[in-house]
N, C-alpha and C positions, 0 to 999 in steps of 0.2 A: 475275521471269519469270512469265508467265501459267501458272497451274496448271490451267486448264480444258482440256478435250480439244480445243476449237477454237482454232486459231492466230489470233493477233491482230496486225494491222499498223496502226501509227500513222504517218500522213503529215502533216507540219507545213507549213503555208503560211508559209515563212520571211519573206517581205517583209511580210506582214500582221502577223506576230508582232513583228517588229523595230519597226514603226511603233507598234504598240500598247504595247510595252514602253517605248519612248522617251517617249511622251506620258503614260504612267501616272505618270512621275516629273517631269512638266513643272513642277509647282509647287515641287518640292523635289528637283532633280536630284542624282544621285550624282556627287560630284566627288572624285577621289583626290588624293593629296598633290602630284602633278605638275600639278594643275589640269585633268586630263582628265575629260570627261564620260563616264561608264561606265553610264549608266542603261539604255540599250537592251540592252547585253550582259548586265547583271545580270538584268534582267527576263526576257530570252530564256532564259538558262541556268536560272533558277529554274523557268520553265514546263516546260522539258525534263525537269528533275529531278522535277517533280511528275508528269509523264506516266509516267516510269520507275517511280516509287514507287507511285503510286495506280492506274495503269491496267495496269501490268505487261505491256507488249506483248512479243510474240516478235520483232517487227521494227519498226524505227524509221528514218525518214529525214526530211530537211528539204529542201523544194523551194523554189528561188528563181527569181524572174524574171530574164531576161537583158536586156542593153541593146539587142539587135538588134530591129528592127521585126518585127512578126508579120503574118500575112495580114490581120488586122483593120486595121492601119495602112494597108496597101496598098489595101484596099477602101474605107477611109474615113479620109483623112488627119487629120481632126479628132478621131479616136478618142483619148480620154484627154487631149486638148489643154488642157482646162480645169483639170487637176489642178495643185495647187500644187507648186512645186519641193521636192524632199526637203530638210528642214532640214539645214544644213551640219553641225551637231553630231551628227546621226544618220549622215550620210554618212561622217563621219570614223571612226565606230565599226565600220562594216561589215567592213573588212579584218580587224580584230582579232576580230570576232565569228565570222567564218569559221574563223579559226585555233582559236578556243576550241571550236567545234562539232566540228572535226576532231580536236582533242585529246580530246574526249569519245567518239571513235570512232563518231560518228554520220555517216553518209554525206550529202554535199550533192549534190543532184540539180538539174541545169539542162539545158534543151533549147533550144539556140540557135534563134531564130525562132519560138518558142512561149512562151506565157505559162505561169506556174506553174500556173494553173488547168487548162490543157490537160494538163500533165504529171501533175498530181494525179488528174485524171479518168481518164487512160489507165492509170496504175498501179493505181488503185482498181478499175477494171473487170477488169483482168487478174488481180489478186489475188482478187477475188470469184469469178471463174470457176474459181479453184483451191480454192474452199471456205474462203478466209481471210476472217475478219471484219475489215472495214476501218473505221478512224475517221480522218476528215479534221479536223485541228486548225485550224479557220478559222471565220470568221464571214461569209465571202463568200457572198452569196445566190445568185450564179451557180452555185455547186456544188450547190445544192439540186436541180438538174435530174437529177443522177445518184444521188440518195438512194434507197435500196432497203432491203429487210430485211437485206442483207449489207453495205451501205455507209451509214455514218452520219456526221454532223458532230459534233464535240466542240468546243463554243465557250465561252470564258470569258464569264460574264455581266457586263454593264457595271456592275451595281451591286455587284460584288465578292462576290456570295453563292455563288460556286462555279461548277461546270461544268454546262452545259446540253447534253444529248444530243439531237440532232435526227434523228428517224427520219421515215418517210413521214407518219405521223399528225401529227407535230409540224410538218412542212412545211405541211400543209393548215391546221393551227391558226394558224400564224403568217402565212401568205401568202394563205390562202383558196382555194388550188388545190393539187392533188396534184403530186408531182415532175414527172410527164410533161407538165404544162401550164406549168411555170415558164418555159420558153423563150418561149412565146407570150405569156405574161403580161408578161414583161419587154420583149418586142418592142413591146407596146402602150403600156405606161406609160413606157418609156425608163429610163435610169439616168444621173442627173446626175453621179454620181461618175466614170463612165467616158465621159461625154459621148455616150451612146447616145441618139439623138434621140427614138425612140418616135413616137407619133401625137399631135399636138396635140389638146387638149380631151378626150382619153381618160385620165381619172385612174384611180386604183386601184379605186374603187367601180364605175365604168363598165366597166373591163376585166373585172372578176369577173362582172358581169352578162352581158357579151357571150360570155365563155368558157363560162359555165353554159348559155347558150342555144344556142350554135353548136358548141362543143366544141374548136375550134382556130382559129388565126389564118387558115389557108387557108380554112376554112369561113366565117369572118367576112367575109373579102375577097370571097368568091364571092356572099355574100348581103347586101351592103350595102343593097340596095333594100328589104330587109325590116326595116331599122332605123328605128324610128319617129322618134327624135329627130333633127331635121334637121341640127343643128350637128355631131353625132357622125357621121351618115351622110356628110355632105359632107367632113368632115375625113378620114375613112377613104378616101374615093374620091380625094381630092386628094393623100393622103400614102401611097398604096399602096407606092410604091418605098421610102419611108422606113421603113415597117413591115417590108418584106422585108429591107432592109438591117439594121435593128435586130435582126431575128431571126437573121441571119447573124452579127452581132457578138456576140450573147450565147450562141450555141450553142457548147458546148465541143467541141474536137476530141478524139475518143476514140482516135485513131490517131496520136498524136504518136510520132515515131521514138525510142522508148525501151523497153528490155527490163526486165522485172521480175526483178531479180537478188536473190533472197532470201538468198543467202549474204552478199552485201554489206550487206543491210539487217538481218541478224540482230543483235539487241541484244547489245552488249558492256557489261557493268556498268561504269559510270564510276568513276574514282578513282585513275588512275595518276599518276605523278609529273609528266608533261607537262601534264596538266590542272591539277594543283595549282600548278605553276609559273605558269601563266597567272593563276589565281585570286590568287596572292600578288602578282604584279606589278600586277594590277588592283585590289588591296587589297580583295578580297571576303572579309573576315575571317570572316564567318558561314559562308560556303561552305567555307573552308579548315577551320574548326573541325569542320564536319560530317563531313569525311573524315579528320580528323587521327588518329582512333583507329586507323585502318588504315595510314596513310601517314606522319603526322608522327612524328618521333622525339623521344624525350627527349634532353636534352643528352648529347653523347658522354661516355663515362666519362673525364672530364678528369683532370688531375693534381691531385686534390683531397685536402687533408690536414686532419686534426683535430689541433690543437696541444694537447699534453697535458703538456708540461713547461716550466719556465722557460727552459731552454736552447733548446728549439724556438721558443719565443716570441721570444727575443732574436734568433735567426737570422732569423725572419720579419721582425721590425721592422728589422733591418739591411738585409735585401733590399729592403724598401719604401723605406727612406731612400736607399739607393744608386741605386735606379731613378729617384729624383727625382719620382716621381708614384705614386699608387695609387688604386684604386677601393675603396670600403668600403660595407658594408651592415650594418644591425643587425637582429637578431631580438629581438622584444620581446613583452610580454604584452598589449599593447593597441594598437589603431589610433589612439587619441587620444594624441598625443605628451606632453601634460602629465600623463598618467596612466600612461604606459608604463614598465615596468621592463625592463632589458636582460637578455636570456637568452644572447646570444652576439654576436660580431662576425665578419664575414667580410671578407677582403681579396683583392685581385688586382692584379697589375701586368703580367701577361702573359696572352695568350690561352690558354684551356684549362688554366689553373693558378689555384688559389685555396686559401686557408687559412681554417679556421674555428676561432675561439677561444671555447670554451664558458665561461660565467662562473657564479658562484654569489653570491647576495646574502649579505652578512654577517648580515643580519637579515631573513629571508624575510617578505614581506608588508608590510614598511616600506620604502617607496620611497627610492631615492637614498642608500642606504648604500654603503660601499665595496664594490667588486667583487673577487671572489677567483677565482683559478684553482687548482683542486685538482690538483696534479701527480701523476703515477704514482708518484713517489718518496715521496709522503706529505707533502711540504711545501706550505704555502699561500702563494700569491703575490698581492700587492696589484697588481691589474691597472692601476688608475688611475695609479699612480706610473710604470708602465712605458709606458702608452699615451699619456698626456698630452703628453710632449715631442714625440712624432711628430705628433700632431694639431695642436699649437700651432706647429710649425715651418713658417713661411710659405714657406720655400724649397722645400718638398716639396708639389707640386701634388696636390689631391684632386679626385676625381670621384665622383658618386653618382647614383642614380635617385631623384628626389624628395628631394634633399639636405636641404631644410628640415626635414622630419620627423626625420631622423637627427641633425641638428645640434641641434635642440631637445632631443631625448632626452639627447644627450651633455652639453649645457649644464646640464641638470637634475642631472647628476652632477658638475658642476664642471669638465667638460672643454671647453675653448674650441677650436673648429676655426678655424684660420687657413689661408690658401692655397687656398681653394675655387676651382677653376679651371673646373669643368664640371659640368653636370647634364644627363643624357641625356633626362630628361622635358621639361625646358625646351627643349632643342635640338630634340626632335621637334615640340614646339609651334611653335617659330619657323619651322621648315621647312614646317609644315602647320597654320597657326593655326585653320583651319576643321575640322580633323580631330576626330573624336569620342573617340578613344582614344589616350592617350600612356602608358598603364601598361605595366609590364614584361612582363606576359603577352602583351599584344597586340603589342608591339614584337618580342619573341622569336619569335612566330609569323610576323610579317610579314617580318622580315629574315633569319631563320635556319631557319624552319620547325620551330622547337622548341616542343613542347608542354610548358610548364612545369608543375610539380606544383602544382595549385591549393592555396592555403592551407587551404581547407576540407577537403581530403583529409587534412590533418595534424591540424587541431584540431577538425574537425566543425562542426556548425551548431546553432543554437537552444539548447535547454535542455541538450543533451549536449555543448556546446562546451567544450573545455578550452583551456589556454594553451600556448604554445610550450614553456614550462618543463616541461610534463608529457609532451612528445613524446620518443620515444627519441632519444638523442644521435646515433646514426648517421644517422637520418632527417633530423633538423634540420641536421646538418652538410652532408649532400648538398644539401639545399634551399638553405641559405645560401651555399654555395660556388657553386652554379649561378647564384644571383642576382648575386653579385659578378662572376663570369666573364662572364655575358651583358652586364652593364652595361659592363664594360671593353671588350668587343667592339663594343658599340654606340657607345661613345665614339670608337673608331677609324673608324667609318663616318660619324658625324655631324660630326666636326671638319672634314674636307675638304668635306663638303656645305654646311656653314655658310659656309665661305670662298668656295665656288663661287657661292653665292647672294648674296654680299655682306652676310651677316648676322653675321659674326664680331664686328665692332665693337659691334653692338647687344648681342650676348651678353656680351661682355667688359666693356663700360662701363655697361650698364644691368641686364640680366636676372640675371646671376650675382651682381654686388654686391648687387642688391636682395634676394636670398635671405637674406643675413645681416641686413638691415634688418627683413625680415618675421619672422625668428627672434626678434629682440629685441621686436618689437611683440606677437607672439603670446605670448611668455613674460611680457611686462609685463601684458597683460590689462587689464581695466577694472573698476572697482568699481561695484556697484549699490546703490541705496537700496531695500533689500528691504521696509521698512515702507511706503514710498510705493507700491511695486508691489502689496502686499497690500491697501492702501486703495483703489487704483485698480481692482483686480480686484473688490472688493466693490461699488464704485460701478457698475462695468460690469454686474455680475450683476443688480443692482437695476434698472438701466435696461433691460436685456434683458427682464426679467420684465414691466416696464411696457409695453415695445414689443410683446411677444408678445400681451398682452391687447388692446392697441390694434389690432393686426393682425387678431385674431380678431373684434373688434367691427366693424371696417370690412368684413371679409369676410363677416360674418353667420354664421360657423361656425368651429369649430376644425379645423385641418388640419396636416399636417406641413410646417412652414415651409421645412425643408431639401429637400423634394421638389420639384424643378422641374416634374414632371408634375402634381402636385396644385396647385401654384401657378398653372400655366398654365390649369387648369380654372377656378380661382377668377377669375383676371383676364379671361380671354377668353371663357369660356362663361357663367359666372354673372354677372359684372359687365358683360360685353359691351364691354370695352375694345378698341380697334382693334389688330389684329395688326400688329406692326411688322416682324417677321422670323420666318421659319420655319427650322427645322433639319430634319435627316433624320428625327428622331424626334418632331417636333411643333413647338410654339411656343417661340421663344426668350424667355427671361426674364433675360437677362444685364443687366449694369449699364447699358449703352447703351440698351437697350429700356426699362428702368425709369425712366431719366432722362427719356426722351421722354414716358412715360406720366404722370410726376409732375405735369405741368401740367394733366392732365385729371382725376385722382382722387388723393385723399390716401394711398391704400394703397401705391402704388409708392414714395413718399418714405419711408414708415415701413420698408418692406422694405429700402431702400438703407441707412438708418441701422442697422437691425438687422444686416445683413450686415457692415457696416464694423466695428461694435463687436464682433460675435462673432469675426470674423477677427483683429482686433487682440488681443482677450483670449486666444484660444487660441494664436496665433502668437508673441506677444511677452510680454504682461503675465503670463500664467501660465507660459509656457515659459522665460523668462529666468532666474528663480530656480533652475530645475532644471539649468541649465547652469553654475552656480557650482561652481568646482573646490573640493573639500573641503579641499585642502591650502593653497591660496593665498587662498581666499575671494573670488576674482575670476572674471570670465568671460573665457575665452581663445578669441576667434573664430579661425577658420582662414582665412587669405587664400589664394585660389586664383590662381595665376600662369598657369595653362595652360588656361583655360576660354574667356574672351571673345576672339573673333576679332579685335577691334579693338585688343587689347593692354591693355585695362582690367583692373584687378584686380576679382575678385568675392570674396565672403566667405560663410562658412557656419558654422552652430552658434555664434552666430546669424548670419543674413544681415543685416548692418548696412545694406547698400545699399537694402534694401526697407522699411526703417522709414519710413512715410509722413510727409511734411512739408506736404502740401497742405491737410490739415484740422487743426483745432485739437486734436481728440482724438488724431490721429496724432502731431502735434508734441509733445504732452504726454508721450509715451513717452520722449522724449529727456531729460526731467527726471529719469528714474531713473538715468541715467549720471552718476556723481559722482566726485570725487577720493577716493582710498582712504586719505588721510592728513589729519590735522588741519592747518589753516593752509596747505593746498595748494589750488590752483584748476585749473580746466580752461581751456586756451587753444585757441581754435578759429581756424584760418586757412583761408580759402576764396578760391580764385581767382575774380575778378570777370569774368564773361562771357568766359571764356577761349577757348571754342570760336569765338565771333564774332571775337575778336582774332586767333586763328590763321587764320581765314578771311580777315581783312583782310591778314594777312602773306602768305599763300599766293597770294591774288588780286592783291595789290598795288594794289587799287582806290584811286585817289587820294582820293575822297570819304570812303570808309570809313576809310582810314588817317588822314586829317586829323581826322575826328570823334574818333577815339580819342586822337590826339596832343593835340587841343585840350581833352580831358577832357569832351567832350559826353556827355550821356546818349544812348547809341546808338539806343535805341528812339524817343526823342523826335526825334532827328535824322532817323531814317528816316521817321517819321510826317510831319515837316515837308516832306521831299523828295518822298515818294511822293504825299501827299495835297495838296501845294501850299499849305501854310499856314505862317504864321510859327511859330517854335518856341514863342513865348509862348502861341499859340492852341491848342497841342496839349493836349487834355484826357485824362483817364484812359482813356476808351474808345478814342480814337485811338492812344494809346501801347500799349494792350493789343493792338490790331489790328496795329500795327507790330511788336510783339514776336513775334506769331504769324508774321508775314511773314518777319522776320529768321531765326528758327529754322527755319521751314518751308523756305525757300530753301536753307538750309545742309544740311537733311536731304533735299534733292532732291524736296521736295513739289511736285506739279504743280497744274494748275488745279482738278481735282476735289478734291484734298486740301485746298487752301486754301479753296475754296468751302464744304466741309464744316466746317472748323475755324471759319470766320468766319460761317457760316450766311448766305451771300450767294449770288446767282445765279452760275453759272459764267462768264457773260460779264463780270461785274464782277470776278471773281477773275482772269480772263485779262488784263483791262485793268490790274489792280494789278500783276501779275507783269511785264507789258510795261513799265509805268512804272518798276518797281523796276530792271529791267535797263537801262533808259534812263538812270536816275540813278546806277546803280552798274555801269557797263559792264565794269569789271575782274572783277566776280563772274561775270558772264555768260561772259567769256573764260576764267576759271578752270574753270568747269563744262565748257565745250566742250573745253578743253585736257586736262582730267582724263579725260573720257570717251574722247577720241581715244587717249590713252596706254593706257587700260585695254583698249580694243579691240585695240590693236596688241600690247601686251605680255602681256595676260591677267592683269595684277595692278596694284594701286596701292601707293604707298609713303607713309610718314610722314616727318616731318623727320629722324628717326633711321634711316630706311631700312627700317623694319618693313614687311613685305609682307603683302598680303592678296590671294589669288588669286580671280579672278572669271570663270571660264569661262562662267558663265551669261549674261554680257553679250553673247554671240554667239547667244543662243537665239532661235529663231523664234517662241517663245511670248511674246507681248507682255507679259503679266503678269510672267513670270520675268525677261525682259530688263529691264523697267523697274525691278523690284526691285534687280537687279544694278547698274543705273545709279544709283539712289539710294544704294546702298551705296558705289559708287565715288566719288561726290561727297562723302559724309560721312566715309568711313574715314580719309582723310588728315588730316582735321580732328580727329575724335574720337581717332584713334590717336596723333596728335601731342600732344594734351592728355594722353594716357596716358603718353607718353614724358616729357613735361615734369614731371608730378608724381612719376614714378618717379625721375628724376634729382634732383629737389628732396629727396625722401626720403633718397636716398643721401648727398647733400651735407650735409643737416641732421644725419644720424646721425653722420657723420664729424666735423662741426664740434662737436656737443654732446660727443662723447667727447674731442676734442682740448682743449676748454676745461674739461673736467672737471665738466660740469654734471650735477646730479642729476635734472633734468627728464626725463620719459619721453614718447616718441612712442607713443600707445596706440591710435589708430584712423585709418583712411583710408577715406573714403566719397566716391566720385565725385571732385570737385575740391577736396576738403576734408581737412585734416589736423587731428587733435585731440591735444593734449599735456596731460600732468598735470604741473603746475609748482608748486614751492614759492614762496611769496610773495617771498622775497628774490632769486629769479631771474627774476621776472616781466618786468621791463623789458628785461633782457638777452635773454630768450627772444623777447619781442615783436619786438625789433630783428633778431635773427639769423634768425628764422623768415621774417619779411617779406623780408629781403635774399636768403636762399638760395632762396626760392620764386620771387621776381621775377627772379632772375639765373640760374636753372638753364639756360635757353635764351634766346638773344638773338633777339628779333623786331623788325620794323621799326615796331612800335607798342608803347606801354608795357604791361607786364604789371602788373596791380594785384591786390594781395591784401588782403582785408578781414580784420582780426584782431579777435576779441572775447574777452572773459574773463568767467568766471562760476563760480558754485558748482555748476552742473550743465551738461550739454551744451546744453540748450535756452537757458539764460541766456547761455552763452558764444557761441552762434550768433546 
């Protein structure tokens, strides 16, 4: 609330703010899990909250235009006739936006037959007459005509640098005239946005000169004979009626039929449950969190129990077994599963009921010893003996949040989990693969408005951080039971949601079984040749020193190579190289720019090499040894199942997917990945052109299908067809161009993109694309069919019915819409490739266990699987890997897997 003596009224131009909020997110619209665009609502609400917090008004209202025609339309039917139609995705948000504004207890003001500007002006004048300081939250220059010491405009700067307050002096600075001349100024120059005609040939400069000389439009029209410039004089004489009409159109009506109701406009601090209900439904998590301290609740005091005796534990285990399913969660000492020690386990099989079992290590500090329960009666119970049968009972279904983590930790203690039936984190991801947060804190807040206890509240942060083992038992028990309880409640919500969306089969046959495969892969880990990495690091260090001196010599001085600002000065000011692209802060010196400059001067090429080596050294060569687990001596990457919207797996610590293979030095890093046992080898199996094969299957294009069935090199075949030559005449350059075309079309690349990739004129690129679709009409039909379905349904699907929602495909913003269209074309292909390799991994894991093989699946990267294989199993593994990968899904073209073997990953690939 305003603490100054003078009362303050903020009036918001609702229509203008809705437009501005919508287009602020045009490049990256906010889409919730139901595929709804919520950009305008979020931006609008955020600005209202900013006004409330920063400006502290006493009174606040939002003024909207109405659909009824105004006196301006009657006077000039063409008024605003040139305005583009409101984007449909914005129009769809307006009803909900009004509900949210009302839920914030902010009055909505509309005056039928009058524009919002008229209502704003009328209310502003009435408030100013009562001694109230008025701020109009708008950028509409029409409203500058009423600016005075009591009435100001508050406008968001376009460059995002904050709020601009426009008072009378600012009006003169911006427009060249004071507020009282704004109407006549706009009458002369017109307003293209509202289709106000103005006077032809009288531009801004001439209008200012005329008003400075004559004072008003009326005086100008009376004295046209005194205007020296003939063209201006004649235009004013010929367009006098247009000038007077324009003056009428831009003049605000200060007598709109509306009363200033200060009681209704009085600010009510936001934050009640109705507002938060809207925020939760719209999935405005940050806004919910902002108010949760006042309104969000902790979990209800459920029926939570700490198990303290062997008898109590047996009762709990019997209850879980008789229920036929249970949810479980672990409390541990580390977020890294291969290092974590168990502090306790929590279980739930009914809503609002959970049990926590605290444990003690038999030998604290030495991981994976037996777990003990110290009962109140003094006896010590071996927990593993009691827990293992239940976890290994496949008939009892299990559920967890991020089950992979818990199962890895249990496996390190020798407890095998069978019967995993559900994972709420995976379910959340399947329902909303583009969503950013699937963690338990976010889901609890979204679905139950429960503010979970942050882990950091228990164990602290930074140097003072402790482990869960050091937290008071009662606190940990409450925290752990809450986790299990909320996870169980989420399962009951997500199971029917998956079924309703047709995603249950994908979950049951692919994503849930895959968890157990990833558990094995992460626990298997991969060995590294540390001596090779040490040698490579030393060689890179020496090369970087040489490059550094070479760069200084070419630049003629020493400078900070890591500073893009200093580098830009050297390249573009000292050396005078052409500026390729500018950024908001100066000249761009990114890789694309340096590559173009490399043909002009040797320095950019040196910089590119320096950057590549420095990045590889810090990210992989020096970092990989630090990731070696001290207990196993191997690196255990973490595979992320709920990140990529396409369904692809990603990995972290280390990120295997990002190890470069396009350059020799990047590929050489793969040499460091080796078998961890003597007389073992690495077997690498890679799908050959799998995405193109899936495109052939989905499109059914006869020529494409035939080429794959005949075993043709698809890029050579495309070059021959598109460029009209015999296959034997296709050289390396033509094949390279055909490869760009094949993958470009598959990724939805248009004329501009292809022209850029091939460095050819757009006309030539257009001709190539036209010829491609002429020779492969089925691909063109697939694209048209996929786009039509995406527009109709709002999502696309893969071969396994994985969904990706694309509400942006209806966007009126061309760039946003075209990106969505490219995504729609590619997602069924890339997502189906993800489905394929996931099924292959599941089938291979089962087959290897069934046949009792010692071989290990150790890595998955893109379309590639890597195994660690003893020599005596090599031929067996070569055969079953190829069979299971090629037969995981049946396509109408052959699936081909290239298998290689070697003493390291580079050699095997």
